[in-house]
N, C-alpha and C positions, 0 to 999 in steps of 0.2 A: 504493498501499500505506500503508494506517494504523496505525503503531508504537503499540506501549504498554510502559510498566513492568511490569505486569502483567494477565494474561489470568484470569478465572474462569468455568470452565464448569460451570453447574448453582448452581442456587441452596439453598435449605436452610442449610447449615451452610457453604456457600460465603458466605455475606452475610458470616458473620465475617472469613474472609481481605478481603473487601469493604472493612469495617471499617475494621480494622489499616492496611490499604493509602490509604485515606484519610486517617488520622492521619498518614501517614508523608509526605505528599504526592505518592504515585504518580500517574501517569497510568494509568487501569484502561478494559479493556475487560470488561465483564459479559455472559455467552453463556449464554442460558436458554431452552429449548423450553417450558418452560412445563408444570403450570402453576407461579406464581410462589410460592415459599416452600419447594418442596420436597417430597419423599416426607409427612414428619412432618405440616408442616399440613394439607394436602390429601387426603391418601388415607391416612394413617398411625397415628400416635401420639395426636392431636389428635381428629379427627373422630370414631376407633373408642371413647376413654376417653368421649367425650362423649355416646355411646350407652350405652355398658356401665354408667354413672352410674346412669339410671333403671333398668337391668336389674339393676344390685343392689338398689336399693330395692323391686323386686317379688319377687326372691326372699326380700329379709327380712319381707317380706309376709307371706309364704308359708311361712316358716318359723317367725312368731313363735307359733305354736302350743305350741312346746315350751318357751315362756317361760309357759306359762298367758293367751296373750294371745290372744282368736279375733278374728280379722279377716281382710277380705275385698278383691278388687280387682273395683270394679265396669267399669271401662273404660280400654281406654291406647289414648289418641289417637297411634298409629302416626305419621300423616300430620305431627305437630304435633313429635313427638321429631325426627324427620329432619331437618324444617325447621329449629327450633331449633339441630341440630348445623350445616347449613349455610351460617347468615345470620354468624356471626363470622366464618367461614372466607373469606368472600366479602368482607368487611372488611379482614380484615386484607391481604387479597392489593393490593385497593384501597388502602389506606393506603402500601402497599409501594411500589408502582407509581410513586405520586405524588412519592415520595422519591428515586426511583430518576432520575424524569423531572428531578427538581429539583438533583439532584448535580452538584457541580461534579467537572471534570476525568475524567468519566465518559461513556462511550459504552454506553448498553444496550442490547443485540442479542435483542431476545424470539423469537426463534428458534431453530432447529434449526443447528450449525454442524458443518462436517467438517475435517480436517486434509488440507491438500494438499501440504506439504512440513516440514522441519524448523522447529518454533516459530510455523508459518503456518497458517495456517486461511480458509476461503472458508465467509464468514456473510452471509446476505443478500444475496448479489450482490457483496459488497466483500472484500477480502485483507486479512488483520490478522495480525499478529506481536506477537509477546511475549516478552521478556527473561527472566521468569517464569512460567510457567503452572501454574495449580492446575487440576485436575481434581474436579468435586463431582459429580457427573452423575447420581449414586443406580443405583436398580435396578427393576423391574418385574415383575410375577407371571411366574413361570412357567410356561406352559402345555405341558405334559408332551404326547407324542403319543397319544394317546387315538383311536382309531379312531370318527370321525363328530362329535368332539369339535366340529371347525371349522365343522359344519354346525349346531350350533343354538346358541340366546344362551342363555351361559352368562354366570355372575357369577362378579366378582372381588372383591378389596377395595376398587378402585378404582370399577365403575360400579354397585357396591351400594349406595355412598352416594347414588346415585339414584333409590332404591326411593322411592315414595308409597304404594304399598299392600304390606302383609306377607304375604308367599308365606306359605297353608296348610302348605305342608311343603320341605323344602330335604335336600337330598343334599349334604353337605361331602365333597370329594375330597383328602383331606390332613391331616395331623392335630400340626400342631404350634402354633407359636404362634399364627398368623392362623385358622387352621379351630379353636380352642379358644376364643377369645374371641369369634368372631360365633357360634360353635355358642352358648356362652352368653348370648349377646345375641338372636340371634332365639328360643331356646325359651324364654327369658322372656318376649319380646313373645307369645308365642302360635304360633309355627310347630312342627310337626314335624320335628325335626332329624335325619339320618340321617349319621353319620359314616365314612366308609370309608379308613381308614389302612393304608397299604402296611408301615411299618415295625411290629416286635411290638408298639410301645406308644405311647402318646400322647407327644408333646415329648419326642422319644427323647433330648436331651442332657442332660435331668435326670436327679435321680437316681431309681432303679428304684421307691422307695417312693412316692416324689410322685408319678410316674408315675401308678401303683395309686391312688395314693388321689383323684388327679385322675379318673382312670377312673371308679372307684366311685361319685363324687359324681355326675359327670357321667351316670350312665350311669341314676339315678332318672329323669332328665325327658328323655333322648333314647337313640338306639340306635347303640353304638359297634361297628364291628366293626375287629379289628387284623387284619394280616397277610393283608391282602387288595388286590389291586390290579384298579383301574379298567381294563378293556380296550376298552369300546367305550359310546359315550352317541348317543341317537337321539332325535331329537322323538318324542311321543305328542299324542293328540288332546287329553289332559289337563297335558302338561307335558313333561317329560323321561323317559327311561329310563337304566338304568346297567346293563352286564353288569359284573360284577365277579368276579374267581378267587381263590380260597383259594390262598394262596402255599405252604400244607402239606400240604394234601390234593390240589389240582387244581381240587374242584370249582366250577362258577361257578352265579352266582345272579343271578338280577333285582330291580334296586331303581327305584321310580319314586316321582316327587316333582313338584311343581309348578314349582322351578327346581334348579337345580343350582350349588354354588359350588364354583370351582376353588382351593384353597389349600393348594400343593405345594410351594411355596417362592418362592425371588428367583433372576430373573436380570440379571446385571450390562448396563449401557448402554451399557456401552463398545463395544460393536459397532455403535453407531451414530455412532460419530467418527472413523473411518478411521485408527486411531491406529499401522497398521500405517506411514504414510506419514510420521511424525516419530519413529521410532522405540521405541514404547512398547510392553512385551511384555505378553501376559496370560496367564494361566494356561489350562490343558485344560478349564476350567469357564468363561471368560470373562472374568473377575474381573483387574484390572488388578495387575501383579506390583509389590511394591512392596519396600522394604530396611525396617530398624528405623526409620529416619530419615522413610520416606514418600515417599522420591524413588524415581520411576520408574527404569525401565532408562535413560530418557535425560535425563542431568543438567539440571537448571533446570524439569524438568518433574515434580509433585507429584502425587499422590493420594489421596483419605482415604474415608471415608464408605462408603454400600453398594457403592459401584463395586472398591470393593478386597475384601469377601466375608469380613471379619476378624468384627466385631461390628457387626451390622446395627441400630444403636441409634442415636438423635440424642445421649443424651449421650457417647456414645463418640466419635461423628462432631466434635462441639462441641470437646472435648480435643483428636483430631488436629487438628484446624483451626492450635488454637494453636502444635502441637510443629510441626506444617509451616512454619505462618509464621516461627516462631523459627528453624529449620532453612535456610530461604529468604534471611534479613535476615540471621542471627547470624555469628559467629564459630565458635563449638563446637555442634558438632553434638548434639541431643538425641534423645534415645531417646523412642520412645513406649512406655508402660509398662503393657502390658493383663494385670496378675497381678490387680488385682483391682477388677475391669470388673463392676457389679452388673446385672442385671436383674430385671425383674419381668412376672408376665403375669397381665392382668386377666380372670382366667376367677373362678368362683366356686363353690370357693372361690379364692382369691389367692393366687400362686405368688411367690415372691422368692428370689433368690440371687445369689453373687459368689465369685469365683473359682472353683476345682477341683472335681468331685465324687469320690468315694472312690475311684473305681478309677482317674481321673487321677492323685491324689497319690499313690497308693500306687504308682506308677510308678516314682518317684524318692523315696521319703521313706519312713522308718519313722513311721507315724501313729498318733495316738489318734483316734476316733472316739466323738462325744455324742450323745444325744437325748432331746428332751423334748416332752411333750405341753401342748398347750394347760390343759390341764385338772389338770396338774400345779400351775400359779400360779393365785393365789387369783382373779384377775380372768377368767381362762380359765374354771373352774368358774363363776364368777359368769354366764357368758354363756352357760354349757351347750355349750362347742364341745367335742365329745367325739372328734372325728377328727384334727383340727388340728396339727402337732406341726412340729418345728426338730430340723436335725441340724448338727451342725458337724463340720468335719477340720481336723486340730491339727495339727504336726509334732513327734512326741515328743521329742526334745533340747531344742528353742531355745521351743515352747511357741505358735510363731507359728499363726495361723490361716491355713490354706492354701483352706478353704471354708468355706460357711455356707449352709443352704438352708433354707426356711421355705415350709409350704403352710398358709394359715390367713387368719383377718380381717385385715387391715392387715399383711398379710407385707413391701409393696413400704415402709411406714414403718419397721418394726421393721428390717429390714435394715440401717438407712443406720448404725446407730451401730460395726456390724461393718463395714462396709464404712469408714468413717474411720479406725477402729481399723488394718485392713489396709494404707488408704494411707500411714499415718503408720509402717509394720515395727515396731508394736506387737506383744505379744505378749497371749495369753489373760486371763494375768494382771490386765493393765492395766484390762481391762473391770470390775473389780471397783473400782477406784481411788474413780469416782464413784458417789456413794448413788443406786441405783434407786428411784424411788417404788413403795411399797406401800399398796396391792395395786393395780396396773399392768400392762400387757401386756410391756414392756420385762423383767421377771423373766424372762418365757421364754426369754432370750437367758441369763442369767445361769445358769439352771437346766438347759438344754442343757451350757454347760461344766462345771457342776457331775455330770455323768454322763460324762464321757469313760472310754474305757477302751482297751486292745487290743485290736482285732478279730481279731487273729490267736489270741490267745490265749483271746478269747472261742469263737470258733470252734469251738478245739481240746476247751474244757469242754462244748460244747455237743455235742461228737460223742462224748463220753464220755458 
């Protein structure tokens, strides 16, 4: 049996633990079934954004007419766009592997491992044991139990990245982040896209007004059905067919396309590790249960990232890695603070948010709510941005920002000053301390806060 100070299972944000362990002079084992670099680098945020960037340019060209510019796209080289995405990812994996192979005091097991006893794993025919174990093994596409689905060649966010030819038409089963982003990409490239969303709206965990604005924008170039459930899939001579049922009326309809993309959520990889043999518990969905310090039900075994199912973003996993490491090696236990977690959805229009929705905040706080449109500020008017807007949720007594949500150009950039303010525990008033450039889009944030009002009184006034 080989014994280690630290075992890290999974790459991606697990690499942060590994680097910290190196600096501390620990003997380490790195267990990763691949692809090396984790979800974000290989099948998640990096490749998807490399594809979405040219899709954004396509949309900007197509919408240039509203600014008085007559432009056209002569050709889209889909194969070149896909290859441009794949090449740097492969280079990054190669660079990472070379570094691991030459690292001192490290054994790198590029294969799947399974627990066989307390703190003990079987990996590549060897038995290894660790004093501190960090489980960062991620998640994979959730494949719903749709009749016939296993008998067709369906796409996921993973194998879609291997496409060399653009499908003429695609049915997307699901309506979350992945479905919306790839719907945008495929549509911009020239595919006829149909989205079948089981929930009442796209991106169900966003503000209802923002979900409605996104659906309105995307519906101009694709077909979107909500409250529908895919019940059967089968192969046809020209591609695939999907039978879907309307959850309100019960009516069933057939949809056909060249390809079907399953984007129905994420499933924890915890079920691949035989965790029950080392006493680590999972919840009813299969995600690892951790406490506020990111420790599992087994002392000295820690878990974070997608495998715990809280906030499936790489920037969150990076933060969790630092908390878990400090808790494993320090004296005082540190809490992971999820109150100001930012997110962005790179659709067209872009969506970004941080903190609570209005519904969530109203459960425990007296709140003020403010909204402002892009066209309420000079730069937004210059851009002729008629539909984008921002929404703020503020605690009435302290003026602390509880949540902020934006849909429109550069939303992922605009949200950052709000994120920083919330992380510092500052109030909405503090945002105005720094001078904002005029005319520039960050004035949208100030304008949103200037429109704060009590949503209950507003509702009463509307009823009158």
